[in-house]
N, C-alpha and C positions, 0 to 999 in steps of 0.2 A: 611974639605974634599976637595978632588980633583974637579976642575972646572966642568970636565964632569959628575962627581957625581951630583953636584948642578944642572947642566942644565937637567938632567933626573929625578931628584926629583920632582914628580907632586905637592907637596906642596909648592914648590918655583915659580910655574908658576902664571902669572898675574891672569888667571881664577880663582885660589883658594885662593890666598892670600888677604885677605879682611880687612886688616887694621893692627894696631900696636899690636893688642891684640893676633891673630894668631901667629904673627911673634915672639912675646915675649914668648908665650907658647912653641912654638917649640923650642926656645933657652933653656928656663928653662928644658925643658926634652929632653936633647940632643938624648936619645935614641929613641925618636919618629923618628927622621930623619934617623937614623941607620936602624930601621925595614923597614921604607919606602924606602931606597936605595937598601934593598936586593930584591925588585922586579924591577929591572931597566927595565924590558920588558914591563911594563903597562905604556902607555902614558896618561893616564886619571887619574885625581885624584879619589881615592875611594868615591864612592856615598854616600849620607847621607843613613843610615839605613832605610828600609822599611819593616815594620812588614809581608807583603805579599811575602817578596823575600824567594828564597830557603834557605838562611842563617838560616832562623828560625828553619827549619826543619832538617837541616844538622849537623852531629856531627863534632866537633874538631878532626883533625886528630890525630892519636894515636902516641906515641913516640915509637923510636926502642927500641927494648928490651935491655936494658943496665945494667941489674941488680939491677936498683933502681926503679922500678915501683911499686905501690902499697905500702902495708906497713901500720902498725897501726899508729895512730897519733903520731908524732915525740914529742908531748909532753903530751901525755896520755888523750887529751881530748876526752870526750866520745860523742857517738852518731854516728850512721852511717846510711846514706839513700843513696840507690844507684839507685833510679829512681825518676822521679817527676819533677815538675816545680813551679814557683811563680808568683803568681798573685797580690799579695799584699805584702807591705813593711814587712820586718821581724823588731820585735822590736829592737831598737839600742840607745844607748846612744851616744853622741858626744864629742870627746876629740880635742885637737889641737896639731899639729904639727906646731910651728911657729905659722903663721895666716892661716893655712889650717886644716878645719875642719875633721875629720875622723871617721867613725863609729866603735863602738866596742860592744861586748856582751859576758857575762860570758859563753853563752852557744855555741855561733857560732865563736867566736875569734874575734880579734887575741887574743891569750892565753899567748904569751910570747913577750919580746922584747930583740932583740940582744945589746950587748955592743956597737955596732956601730950605734943603733938607729933605725933600721928598725924593723917592727913588724911581725910576722909570727905565724904559728900554728892556723889552722882553722878547723871547724869541717867538716867531710867527709859528707857532704850534700849539697843539692842545697843553701840553706842559707849560708853555710860555704863558698862556690864557689864565691857568690855575695860578702861577707865581705871581701873576698881575693882580688877579683879585685878592690873594692873600695880603700881598704889600700895601693894596688900597685899603683893605678893611684895617689893618694896623695905622696905616698912614692918618685914617680918620681920627685917631685916638691922640694925635699929636696935639702940638699947641695950636691956638686959633690961627695964628699967622702962617704955620706949615700947613694947617689943613686948606686954609684958603688958596694958598700956592699950590698945594697938590691939585685941587679941584680946578684951578685955573688951567692947568696943563691937561688933567686927565679927563675933562669932559670935552666932547666933540662939539662943534657947531650943532645948533639944534634948537627946536621949539623951546625947551625949558632951560637952556644954557644960562641965560641972564638971571633968571628967577632963582635957579640954584645957586648961583654965585653971591647974589644979593642977600640970600637968607641963611649963610653959612653961619652956624653958631658960635658964640665967642665964649662960652663957659668952659670951665674945666672941672674935672672930678678926680677923686682918688680911686676910681674903679680901675681894676686890672684886669684885663682881657688877654686871652691866648687862644691861638688858632688849634682846633682838636680835629678837624678832618674836612673832606671837600667831596662834592660831586660834581662831573662835569655832564650838566644836563643836555647840552647841544653844543655841537661844534661843525662849522663847514668851512672854516678858513677865513671867511670874512666877518663872521660873528661868534661870538660863544656865550653861552649862558653857564655862569659858574655859581655853585653853592657852597659857600665855606660855612662850616659848622664852628662855633666859637664858645668859649666859657669865660663868663664875668664874674668876678668876685669883688665885694667890696662890703665893710661892716660885718664881716663874718658870714656873708650870705653868698650863694652860688647859684648861677643861672645859666642854663645852656640856651643858645640862640642859633639862628640861621641867618646868613647875609647872601642875599642872590644877585649877583652882578650881571647886567646885561651889556656885554662888551663887544666892541666892533675893532676890525684892524683898519686903523686911520692915521694918517700921517706917520706911517711907519712905527707904529706902536699899539698896544692894547689899550684901548680908552672907553669911558662910560658913554653909552649912548645917550646924549640929551635929547633926541628926538622922541624918546619913550617917557611917557609921563611918570613912569615907575622904573627907572634904571637901576634902583639899588632898593632891595625890600628885606625889611626885617622880619622874624616871626620867633616866638619862643619855642623852644624844643623840649619834649620830657626827657630825652636823653639823645646821643649822637650816634645811636645804632643806623645802620643803612648808610653811614659816610665811610669812606675810604679814610682810614687812620692817618693822620698826618700832623705830626706835632713834635714839639722839642721833647726829646727823650732826656 
C-alpha cells in the first residue's frame, strides 16, 4: 500500500502494535488492513470491545437495495429465526483448515464448500450468523487465492466492494490462530453484528484479539456488508473475559 496509507493506518502505530504476533496476523489477513484503511479519518486504534458500549445494542447498517437482499437459503438449509440473541455457545464440531480449527454444524452450517475451498451457506438464525462469522475469520487466514475467493462470495454489492476485492493481501505467515469465544452484539434477522474473540500465536508470542463482523442476510446467506466503510474490525484484547466461551476442546 502507499506510504500515506500506512502512516494513517491506526494498527501500524506504536501505540497499537504489540509484537510480532499482531504484525503477522495482519500480514496473513491482508484484508484486515484494507478495511481499516477505509476509515482514514480515524486517528485512534479501534478500542477493545466493551459489553456496556452502544455497539451492543446498535444494529448493523443495512445494505442498499441492490436486488440481492434476503432470499431463501442458497443451499436449502432449513430453519429461520428473525430475532433473538445468544448467551450460550451453540453445539459445534471442529474441523481443520490446515492448522486452523473452524466450527461446523449440520443445523447451522456451513452446509457447503466451494471448489475454491471456502465454506458457505449458514442458517438464517442467530446461531447461523455466529457460525458464519467464525468461519469467515478462519477463512481469512487461508491462502491468498482462497481468501480472494471467499471475499468474492462473502462481500455484498456495495460502495466498498471493489476496493476490498482489489486490495486483498497476498502475503502468508506462520501465525496460528484459533477461535476463543463470541458475542452476538445485535441481531434482527436481516442484519447481525458478531464479535469473534481469537488467539494468535507465532514465534513463541501470543495475543488475544477481537474481530467484529457486520453481516447481512443477502442472496440466501450471511455476508459481509460492503456498504459499510468498516464491515470488519480488529482490536487487541487483554483477555477474552466477557465473551461466550466457544473453542475447540
